[in-house]
VOROSE-231528 format. One line per field, with one value per residue (C-alpha): residue in three letters; x, y, z; residue number from 1. Coordinates in Angstrom, 1 decimal, always signed. Layout:
<atoms>
resn (ALA, ...)
x (X, ...)
y (Y, ...)
z (Z, ...)
resi (NUM, ...)
</atoms>
This chain:
<atoms>
resn (UNK, UNK, UNK, UNK, UNK, UNK, UNK, UNK, UNK, UNK, UNK, UNK, UNK, UNK, UNK, UNK, UNK, UNK, UNK, UNK, UNK, UNK, UNK, UNK, UNK, UNK, UNK, UNK, UNK, UNK, UNK, UNK, UNK, UNK, UNK, UNK, UNK, UNK, UNK, UNK, UNK, UNK, UNK, UNK, UNK, UNK, UNK, UNK, UNK, UNK, UNK, UNK, UNK, UNK, UNK, UNK, UNK, UNK, UNK, UNK, UNK, UNK, UNK, UNK, UNK, UNK, UNK, UNK, UNK, UNK, UNK, UNK, UNK, UNK, UNK, UNK, UNK, UNK, UNK, UNK, UNK, UNK, UNK, UNK, UNK, UNK, UNK, UNK, UNK, UNK, UNK, UNK, UNK, UNK, UNK, UNK, UNK, UNK, UNK, UNK, UNK, UNK, UNK, UNK, UNK, UNK, UNK, UNK, UNK, UNK, UNK, UNK, UNK, UNK, UNK, UNK, UNK, UNK, UNK, UNK, UNK, UNK, UNK, UNK, UNK, UNK, UNK, UNK, UNK, UNK, UNK, UNK, UNK, UNK, UNK, UNK, UNK, UNK, UNK, UNK, UNK, UNK, UNK, UNK, UNK, UNK, UNK, UNK, UNK, UNK, UNK, UNK, UNK, UNK, UNK, UNK, UNK, UNK, UNK, UNK, UNK, UNK, UNK, UNK, UNK, UNK, UNK, UNK, UNK, UNK, UNK, UNK, UNK, UNK, UNK, UNK, UNK, UNK, UNK, UNK, UNK, UNK, UNK, UNK, UNK, UNK, UNK, UNK, UNK, UNK, UNK, UNK, UNK, UNK, UNK, UNK, UNK, UNK, UNK, UNK, UNK, UNK, UNK, UNK, UNK, UNK, UNK, UNK, UNK, UNK, UNK, UNK, UNK, UNK, UNK, UNK, UNK, UNK, UNK, UNK, UNK, UNK, UNK, UNK, UNK, UNK, UNK, UNK, UNK, UNK, UNK, UNK, UNK, UNK, UNK, UNK, UNK, UNK, UNK, UNK, UNK, UNK, UNK, UNK, UNK, UNK, UNK, UNK, UNK, UNK, UNK, UNK, UNK, UNK, UNK, UNK, UNK, UNK, UNK, UNK, UNK, UNK, UNK, UNK)
x (-11.8, -14.5, -12.3, -15.2, -13.1, -12.9, -12.9, -9.1, -7.7, -4.0, -1.1, +2.0, +5.0, +6.2, +2.9, +3.6, +6.9, +6.0, +3.4, +5.3, +8.0, +5.8, +4.5, +7.9, +8.6, +5.9, +6.6, +10.5, +8.6, +6.8, +9.3, +11.6, +8.5, +8.0, +11.0, +10.8, +9.6, +5.8, +3.7, +2.6, -0.9, +0.7, +2.7, -0.1, -2.5, +0.1, +1.2, -2.2, -3.3, +0.2, -0.8, -4.8, -3.6, -1.3, -4.3, -3.8, -7.5, -7.2, -6.0, -7.9, -6.3, -7.0, -9.2, -11.0, -10.5, -12.3, -11.5, -14.1, -15.0, -17.8, -19.3, -16.0, -14.3, -11.0, -10.6, -7.5, -7.0, -4.6, -2.9, -2.6, -4.1, -3.3, -5.3, -6.8, -3.3, -1.0, -0.9, +1.8, +2.0, +3.5, +5.9, +7.5, +9.7, +13.6, +14.2, +12.2, +11.6, +10.2, +6.7, +6.5, +7.0, +4.8, +2.2, +2.4, +2.6, -0.9, -2.5, -1.6, -3.0, -6.4, -6.5, -5.1, -2.5, +1.4, +3.3, +3.3, +5.4, +6.7, +7.9, +9.3, +9.5, +11.6, +14.6, +17.1, +16.5, +12.8, +13.8, +11.5, +11.1, +9.4, +7.8, +6.3, +4.8, +3.6, +1.3, -2.3, -5.2, -4.5, -1.4, -1.8, -4.2, -1.6, -0.5, +1.2, -0.3, +2.7, +1.7, +4.2, +4.6, +1.2, -0.9, -4.2, -4.0, -7.6, -10.7, -10.1, -6.7, -8.6, -11.0, -8.1, -6.6, -10.0, -10.4, -7.0, -7.8, -11.1, -9.4, -6.7, -9.3, -11.1, -8.0, -5.2, -1.9, +0.5, -1.6, -0.4, -0.3, -2.0, -5.0, -5.4, -4.5, -7.5, -10.0, -9.4, -9.8, -13.2, -14.2, -13.2, -15.6, -13.5, -10.7, -12.4, -12.6, -9.3, -7.1, -5.7, -3.2, -0.9, +1.7, +5.5, +8.1, +12.2, +14.0, +11.2, +9.6, +7.1, +8.3, +4.3, +1.5, +1.1, -2.0, -1.7, -3.9, -5.4, -7.3, -8.4, -6.5, -3.5, -3.3, -1.8, -2.2, +0.6, +0.4, +3.7, +5.1, +8.4, +11.3, +13.5, +12.1, +14.7, +14.8, +11.0, +11.1, +13.3, +11.4, +8.6, +9.4, +10.5, +7.6, +6.4, +9.0, +8.3, +4.8, +1.8, +1.1, +1.4, +1.3, +1.6, -0.1, +1.5, +0.9, +3.7, +2.9, +6.2, +5.1, +3.4, +4.1, +1.9, +3.2, +1.0, +3.6, +2.9, +4.8, +4.2)
y (+9.1, +6.2, +3.0, -0.4, -2.9, -4.4, -2.4, -1.8, -0.9, +1.4, +0.5, +2.1, +1.3, -0.5, -3.0, -3.5, -5.6, -6.9, -8.7, -8.6, -10.9, -14.0, -13.7, -13.8, -17.1, -18.7, -17.6, -19.5, -22.2, -22.2, -22.6, -24.9, -27.4, -26.4, -25.6, -22.8, -23.8, -23.5, -20.6, -17.7, -19.2, -22.4, -20.2, -17.9, -20.5, -22.6, -19.2, -18.2, -21.4, -21.3, -18.1, -19.4, -22.1, -19.8, -18.1, -14.7, -12.5, -12.5, -13.8, -13.0, -13.7, -12.2, -8.9, -7.1, -3.7, -1.9, +2.0, +3.7, +7.0, +8.0, +4.2, +3.6, +0.9, -1.2, -4.3, -5.1, -8.4, -8.1, -11.5, -11.5, -9.1, -10.2, -8.1, -6.1, -4.2, -5.7, -5.8, -8.9, -8.9, -12.5, -13.2, -16.5, -14.5, -14.3, -11.8, -8.5, -5.3, -2.0, -2.9, -5.4, -2.3, -0.5, -2.3, -2.8, +1.2, +1.1, -0.9, +1.3, +4.1, +3.0, +1.3, +4.3, +2.0, +3.2, +0.0, -3.4, -6.4, -8.1, -11.6, -13.6, -17.5, -18.4, -16.9, -19.7, -18.0, -16.1, -12.5, -9.8, -5.9, -3.6, -0.7, +1.7, +5.5, +8.8, +10.5, +10.2, +11.0, +14.6, +15.0, +12.8, +15.5, +17.9, +18.1, +20.6, +20.1, +21.2, +21.9, +24.0, +21.3, +20.5, +21.1, +20.9, +19.2, +18.0, +17.7, +14.3, +15.7, +18.3, +15.6, +13.9, +16.5, +17.5, +14.0, +13.4, +16.4, +15.1, +11.9, +13.4, +15.8, +12.6, +10.3, +12.4, +11.2, +8.2, +5.4, +3.3, +4.5, +1.6, +2.7, +5.9, +4.8, +2.0, +4.8, +6.9, +4.4, +3.1, +6.9, +7.1, +4.1, +0.8, -1.4, -2.3, +1.2, +2.6, -0.4, +0.0, -2.5, -0.1, -1.0, -0.9, -0.5, -0.5, -0.1, +0.5, -2.5, -3.7, -5.5, -6.1, -4.8, -3.7, -2.6, +1.5, +3.0, +5.9, +8.5, +9.1, +7.6, +9.8, +10.6, +8.0, +8.5, +7.2, +7.1, +6.7, +6.7, +7.4, +9.8, +10.2, +11.1, +11.3, +7.8, +7.5, +10.5, +9.0, +6.1, +7.2, +9.9, +6.5, +5.2, +8.7, +7.7, +4.1, +3.9, +6.0, +7.8, +11.4, +12.5, +11.1, +12.8, +11.7, +12.0, +11.3, +11.5, +11.8, +12.7, +15.3, +16.8, +15.7, +16.6, +16.4, +16.6, +16.9, +14.9, +15.2)
z (+7.2, +6.5, +8.0, +8.6, +10.6, +14.3, +17.3, +18.2, +21.7, +20.8, +23.3, +24.3, +23.1, +25.7, +26.4, +22.8, +23.3, +26.0, +24.2, +20.9, +23.3, +23.8, +20.2, +19.1, +20.9, +19.5, +15.5, +16.0, +17.8, +14.5, +11.8, +14.3, +13.9, +9.9, +8.6, +6.2, +3.2, +3.4, +2.1, +4.4, +4.9, +6.9, +9.1, +9.9, +11.2, +13.3, +14.9, +15.4, +16.9, +18.8, +20.4, +21.3, +23.0, +25.0, +26.3, +24.4, +24.6, +21.4, +17.9, +14.7, +11.4, +7.7, +9.9, +7.0, +7.0, +4.9, +3.1, +1.2, -0.4, -2.0, -3.3, -3.5, -1.4, -0.9, +1.6, +3.1, +5.1, +7.9, +8.7, +12.3, +14.8, +18.6, +21.3, +19.1, +19.7, +17.6, +14.1, +12.5, +8.5, +8.0, +4.7, +3.5, +1.3, +0.7, +2.2, +4.3, +1.8, +1.8, +0.3, +2.8, +5.8, +3.6, +3.5, +7.4, +7.8, +6.0, +7.8, +11.0, +9.5, +8.4, +12.3, +14.0, +15.5, +16.4, +16.4, +14.3, +13.2, +10.3, +10.4, +7.6, +8.1, +4.4, +6.0, +7.5, +10.6, +11.0, +10.2, +11.9, +11.5, +14.0, +12.5, +14.1, +13.5, +15.3, +12.8, +14.0, +11.4, +11.4, +10.5, +7.8, +6.6, +6.3, +2.7, +0.8, -2.8, -5.4, -9.2, -10.3, -13.2, -13.8, -16.7, -17.5, -21.3, -21.6, -19.3, -17.8, -16.5, -14.8, -13.3, -12.0, -10.1, -8.4, -7.7, -5.9, -4.2, -2.8, -1.8, +0.0, +2.0, +3.0, +3.8, +4.0, +2.5, +3.4, +2.6, -0.1, -3.8, -5.2, -2.7, -4.4, -8.3, -7.4, -6.4, -9.3, -11.5, -10.1, -10.6, -14.4, -14.7, -13.5, -15.0, -18.3, -19.3, -17.9, -18.2, -21.9, -24.5, -26.0, -28.0, -27.1, -30.3, -30.5, -32.8, -35.0, -34.3, -32.1, -29.5, -27.3, -26.3, -22.0, -20.2, -19.1, -16.9, -19.0, -18.8, -22.7, -25.9, -25.1, -21.9, -19.1, -15.3, -12.6, -8.9, -6.9, -3.6, -3.5, -2.0, -5.4, -8.2, -10.5, -11.6, -11.6, -14.6, -17.0, -16.9, -17.1, -20.1, -21.6, -22.0, -24.4, -26.1, -27.1, -26.9, -28.3, -25.4, -25.7, -21.9, -18.7, -15.7, -12.3, -8.4, -6.2, -2.4, -0.4, +3.3, +3.4, +0.1, -2.9, -6.5, -9.3, -13.0, -16.5, -18.5, -22.4)
resi (1, 2, 3, 4, 5, 6, 7, 8, 9, 10, 11, 12, 13, 14, 15, 16, 17, 18, 19, 20, 21, 22, 23, 24, 25, 26, 27, 28, 29, 30, 31, 32, 33, 34, 35, 36, 37, 38, 39, 40, 41, 42, 43, 44, 45, 46, 47, 48, 49, 50, 51, 52, 53, 54, 55, 56, 57, 58, 59, 60, 61, 62, 63, 64, 65, 66, 67, 68, 69, 70, 71, 72, 73, 74, 75, 76, 77, 78, 79, 80, 81, 82, 83, 84, 85, 86, 87, 88, 89, 90, 91, 92, 93, 94, 95, 96, 97, 98, 99, 100, 101, 102, 103, 104, 105, 106, 107, 108, 109, 110, 111, 112, 113, 114, 115, 116, 117, 118, 119, 120, 121, 122, 123, 124, 125, 126, 127, 128, 129, 130, 131, 132, 133, 134, 135, 136, 137, 138, 139, 140, 141, 142, 143, 144, 145, 146, 147, 148, 149, 150, 151, 152, 153, 154, 155, 156, 157, 158, 159, 160, 161, 162, 163, 164, 165, 166, 167, 168, 169, 170, 171, 172, 173, 174, 175, 176, 177, 178, 179, 180, 181, 182, 183, 184, 185, 186, 187, 188, 189, 190, 191, 192, 193, 194, 195, 196, 197, 198, 199, 200, 201, 202, 203, 204, 205, 206, 207, 208, 209, 210, 211, 212, 213, 214, 215, 216, 217, 218, 219, 220, 221, 222, 223, 224, 225, 226, 227, 228, 229, 230, 231, 232, 233, 234, 235, 236, 237, 238, 239, 240, 241, 242, 243, 244, 245, 246, 247, 248, 249, 250, 251, 252, 253, 254, 255, 256, 257, 258, 259, 260, 261, 262, 263, 264)
</atoms>
């Protein structure tokens, strides 16, 4: 998988926790001095300043991580990297939630690191959550592609399936759903070609227009990464009932299982 970033130094869990203990002291110090109502970047810069002053081997902010496939590329920016070993994702939110942890795990997978930390400065006291994985690159490439509900209803749908299989072969699974979605959009001509405003109707009346990702004028596509698909299927089916969309090609990544589903 082509990933371009700074050279990393993976560490064992014990070494990570020793380093993290020192970093967290400075995180608490940052909130004690600043309070809890600043933007994320303020806490990031102050925490980096404190860690540098404390003599850490290296302290880097907004570290670019670029993942590519053929002529597609996407660059992420990790909030804080300490000693080229410990990734920190910093938030100023009401609470830490699942999307934040998935974002951090995405960085760990791309950088082939095993441990990271979420820190939230907005709560009355700093909240934090440890994230870890045992998956290496080879293990993420073990995928079971399930197509029992897939239908090649048009040429674009056939192409979508081939693109997704190619991405899985190159990147493996477990990465964030929007990365695969962005790549598919790129290979179908970019946002100008793919994103289409569709009228939404309720009770026989138009209630507005919303942009959807369309393979063609009839078929939309979605990529998700959820464990329980029943609720999502219900809401995707609602799109077919309330818009002119005829069909949806839905790809869901659930760990090693990648399911391709056609809704008509």
